[in-house]
N, C-alpha and C positions, 0 to 999 in steps of 0.2 A: 686939803679937802676934808679930812676927818677931825681937824683941830685937836690934835693929840696933846699939845701943850696946854690948851684951855682946860682939858679934862684930866690933866696931870697923869698922863700915861705915855707909853712908848710903843714902838712897833713890835718889839719882842713880846711884851706883855699881851698886846692885842692878838697876836698870832697864836700864842699859847692858849689864850682864852677861847679863841675860835676852834682850835683843835679839841679842847675840852668839851665845848658845846656839841661839836660834831660827834664825838664819841658817845655822848649821852643820848643822842637822838637818832643815830644812824640805823638803829634797829628798825626804823620805819620803812627803810628800803627793802627789808625782808618781810616784815609783818603785813604791810599794805598789799603787796601782790598776793600774799596767801589769802587774805580776806576777800579781795575783789575777784580773785580767780574763782571763788565759790559762786560768783554771780555769772560766770562764763567769760569774763574778760581775759584775753590771752595774757599769760604771765609777762612776756617781754613788753607788751603794751603798757601794763601797769607799772612795771619796773622803770621803764624809760620816762613815762608820764610823771611818776612820782618825783623823779630827779629834776625834770624840766620845771615842774611846779615849785619845788623847793628852791631851785636856783633862781627862778624868776622873782619869787616873793622875797627871798633873802637878799638878792642883789638890789632890789628896789629899796628895801629897808636900809641897806648899807649906804647906797649912793644918794638917796633923797631924804631919808629920815635920820640917818646917822645914829642909829641905835644898835646896841649889841644883842639884837633879838633875831632869832632864826624862824623861818616859816617853812612848813611842810604839811602834807595831808594829815588831817587830824584823826586821832583815835576816837572811836565812837561813831563818828559820822560815816566812816568807811564800813563799819559793821551795819549801820542803818541802811546804807546804800545796798549792801550785798544781801542782807537777810530780811529787810522789811520793805524795800522799794521794788527791786527786781523780782519779777514773778508775781507781784501783786498788782493792784490798781489796773485790772484788766489784762493781767499777764504781760506787762510791759517788759521789754528786753533792756539790756544795759545801755544800748545806744540811746534809747528814749530817756533813761534815768540820767545819763550824762547831760541831756538837754535840760533837765530840771536843775542840775548843778550849775550849768552855764547861765541859765536865767537868774538863779539865786546870786551868782557872782556879779552879773550886770547890775542887779538891783542893789547889791552891796556897794558897788562902785558909786552909784548915784547917791546912796545914803551917806557914804563917806564924804561926799562933796557938799552935803547939805546939813543944816542943824537938826533935821528929823532924826538922824542916828542918835544924837544925844537925848532927844525927847523919848525915843523908843526905849532906850536903856533905862531911863529914869521911870518910865511908866510901868515896867514889869516889876511886880513885887519881888523883893529880895529872897523871900522864902521859896518862891517858884524857881528862881535862878539856881538856888542851892539844891533844890529837889531835882532839877533837870541834870545838873552835873553828877549828883550821886546816882541817879537812875541810870545814866549812861555808863557809869563806872561798874555798877552791878551787872548791866547787860553784857559788857565786853568781857568781864571776868567769867561770867557764865559761859560765854562762847569759848573762852580758853579752856575751861574745864571739859566742855562737851567735845571739842575737837580732838582731844587726846584720849577720850574714853574714860576719864576719871568720873564723869557723870554720863549716864546713858538714859534713854527713854524707858518708860515702864508702863505697861498696859493699864494699870490701876492708879498708881500714884503720879503718873506722867513722867517724873524723873526719879532716878535712883542711883546709888553708888555703883560705878562700873567695876569691871574686873581689874583690880590693882596689880595683878600678876602679868598683865599684858605688857609687852615691851614698850609701847608708846606711853602708857600710864607711868611705868617705872621711870623712864627717861625724863618725862615731864616733871615728875616729883623731885628727881635729883637736880634737874635744871632749876627748878623753883627754889630748892634749898640753897644751891650754890649762889644764885643771884641775890637772894635775901641776905645771905651772909655778907656778900660784897657790899650791898646797900647799907647794912647795919654798920659796916666798917667805914662808910662814907667814901668808897672808892669811886672816883669819877669814871663814868662809862660803865657802871655796874651791870646794867642790862645787856649792853653790847658784849662785855667780857663774859657774862653769864651764858650768852648764846654761843660764844666761842668754846667755852668749857663743855657745854652740852653737846655741841657739834663734834668735838674731839672724842667724847665718850661714845657718841653714836658711830663715829668713823671706826673706832677700834673694836666696837662690838658688831660691826658688819651691817648696821642700820643705815649708814650714809656712805655714798660713793660719789666720785666726781668723774663720771664718764665723759662729760662734755668739756672737761678742762676747767680753767679758772677765768680766762680773759677772752673777751670778744668785743666787737663794735656794737654800740647800742642799736636797737631796732624798734620799729613801730609796725607790727604786722597789720593793724587795721588802718594805718595812716592817720590822717587828721579826722577825728570822729565828728567834731562840730566844725563844719566848713562854712555853713550858711546860718548866721544868727537868726534870721527870720524863721527858718525851718525849726530851730530849737524852740522858739516861742510858740510856733504852731503845734508842735508835739505836746507841749505843756497844756495848751488849751484843749487839744483833741482828747487827751487822756485825763483831763481834770486833775492835774497834779499840783493844785494850788497849796494844799496842806503840806505836800512834800517840799515844795520850794520854800514855804514859810518856815518849815522845821529846819531845813538846811541853813536858811538865813538867820533865824533866831539863835540857834545854838552857836553858829560861827561868830556872830556879833558879840554875844555874851562871853564866849570862851576867849576870843581874841582880845577884846577890850580888857577883861579882867587880867589876863596874862600880861599884856603890855604894861598895864599900870603897876602890877606887882613887881615885874622885873625892873621897870624904871625907878620905882621906889627903892628897891634893893640897891640899885646902882647910884642912888642919890641924884637922879636926873630930873625928878619932879620939881616944879616950882609952885609951892603951896599945894593946892588941890588940882592943879592943871598940869597937863602933860604937853610940853612944847612939841611942835611939829606932829601933833596927834593925827591931823588929816593925812599927812604923808605916810605915817606909820600904818594907819588903817587901810590906806590904798594898797599897801604892799600885800596884804592878805586878800583883799577883794580882787586884785589883778591876778594874783597867783591862783585863786579859785577859778577864775574865768579861763585862764590859760590852761590850767590843769584839766578842766572839763573838756577843752578842745582836743587834748591829746589822750585823755582816758584815765583820769583819777578823780577821787571824791574830793569834797571841799578841804581847803587848807586851813591852818590855824597857826597862831603864834605859839611857839613851844615853851612851856614852863621850864623845860630842860635848859633854856638859855640862862637861867639863874646860876647854873654851874659855871658857865663862862664868866658871868659877872663876879662870882665868888673868886674866880682865878684872876680877876683884875680887869676884865673887859669893860670898856666904857664907851666905845665909839663904834661906828659902822665898819671899821677895819676888822673887828671881830666877826661881824656878819659876812664880810667879804671873804674872809678865810673859810668860813663854813661853806659858802657857796662854791668856792674853788675845790674844796674836798668832796662835795657832792658831785661835781663834774668828774673828778677822778673815779668816784664810785661807779659812775655810769659804765665803765669798761670792765666791771667785774660781774656782769650778768650771769654767766654760767655758774659761778661760785654761789651767788645768791639764790639762783634757781634750784641748785642741789639742796641747799640748806632749807629753803622754804618748802620743799617737797615733804619735809618731815615736821609735822605740826608740833611735835613735842619740843622742838627747839625754840619755836616762836611763842608757844602758849604761855610760858612763864611771864613773858613781857605783858601779854594781855591781862593776866591775872593780877600782876603787880600794879600796872597802870590803873586797873579797875579799883584796886584797894586805895590807891592814892586819891582817886576822884571821889570815893565814898567819904572822904574826910569832910566834904561839904555839909554832911548832915549835922555836924556839930554846931553849925551856924543857924540852924532852923529853930524857930521859937516853939519848941515842943509843948510848952505850958499854955499855949494859946491855940485851941482846937481849930478856930477859923483860919489860922495861919498854917498850922501843922498838917491838918488832914489833906488839903490839896497837894502839898509837897509829898506826903506819904503816898498818895494815890499815884503820883508821877513815878516815884521810886519803885512801887510795887508793880505797876502795870507795864513798864518798859521791858523788863526781862520776861514777864509772863505772857505778854502779847507779841514779843519779839519785834516791837515797833516803838521807836523813839517818838514818832509823830503822834501815835495814840496816847502815849504817856503825857506829852505836852498838852494835847487836846483835853484830856480828862482833868488835868490840873487847871487849865484856863477856864474850863466850864464850871468846875466846882468852886473855885476861889470866889468869884463874885456872888454866887448863890449863897455861900456861907456868910459872906459879909452882909448881904441883904437881910438874911434871917437874923443876924445879930444887930441889925440897925446901923451898920457902919457903911452903908452903900456909898456915902459921900467920899469915903477914903479910897475908893477904887477909881483909878484913872479911866476916863472914857475909852481910851484905846483898848483896855482890858475887856470892857464890855463888848466892844466891837469884835475882838478876837474870839470871845466866848461864843458869840452868835455865829461867827464864821466856822468855828470848829464844830459847834453843834450841828450846823447844816451839813458839814462834811461827813461827820460820823453817821448822821441819820439818813442822808439822801445820796451820798456819793460813794463809789466803790472804794474800799480800803482793806 
């Protein structure tokens, strides 16, 4: 099934590669419930939904696309869901927000089956893509600093340095230092082992306890959140969540496509500039996003951490199958994850470090061309300051064509970008946000 001989690999190598990938990305089963619980979603619901979405997407990737790429709820979009969507747009609750995620997933499935996905990716200017990635990175790093009290609100300056003598701030800084040391030393699973080290320190200093034990059966307190697809579409129309759906869709497409191509190139699986079985690979993410929304988690994405498994020799879907199997086992450690997630200092270092890695995209922005650089800068600046990924994207898409028109380069802008600019302007000017 996996054509191991064709890819010059074996079962042992693929399984070890899968274990490596799992260890580098398993932090998401802790971090994702922490973030979405701030939106009111029950911890057990998010924990189980996170694993269901990861297993569904990664299994599809393994069995139908045969790539060593893992799928799970994406960082950044979970923060957008919790801090920018829920409670805004007419004070919508998380149930309605999941409807928007579901609709975005359905649209993503349709786009993955048509040539329009390729045209959409080609239409969006590269500098805007890099600005979106960097802006999300800055946003989630800011959240990590704020959750632990390293940064606090200030009546005049809006934000200020917090009390670094507080136990949560001290623990977060220690955890950050430990994780960074492990990453600099190229230890596979550095963020996961950093969490373990931070958790042990918290346990021995009395900040962490395991009153509920370590193991239990998975549960879904809210049951199936999206049971009727038609009602999900109705919720989106009723609350005018078009910009939210578009933001989920846009970021997921760019993030997933870029990650898949990057990992496939690293593994030597590209054929020229094309990615074989690209449709099947993209379907894994869109299907996982749709299923994840039904059970209660934010959009999924292909994980760049899959590159660690490729570096360990993973070349086929057997690597992904191993990752999916390990996620199934993780589903039975809910109480352990719940105890750890209750202490933000354990998970905050992962947010800060992932944010710093995403900020690397700014190096690709053409800073010497103002008409290219300023829209990207506007995205990066506005995402953390407005606590809204959608607002950042909107301002970038509105300013980009305006800058090009002024410079006389209006022909260089794809018609779709003009369309998006008009829609975003209408959304900012006339719809709740």
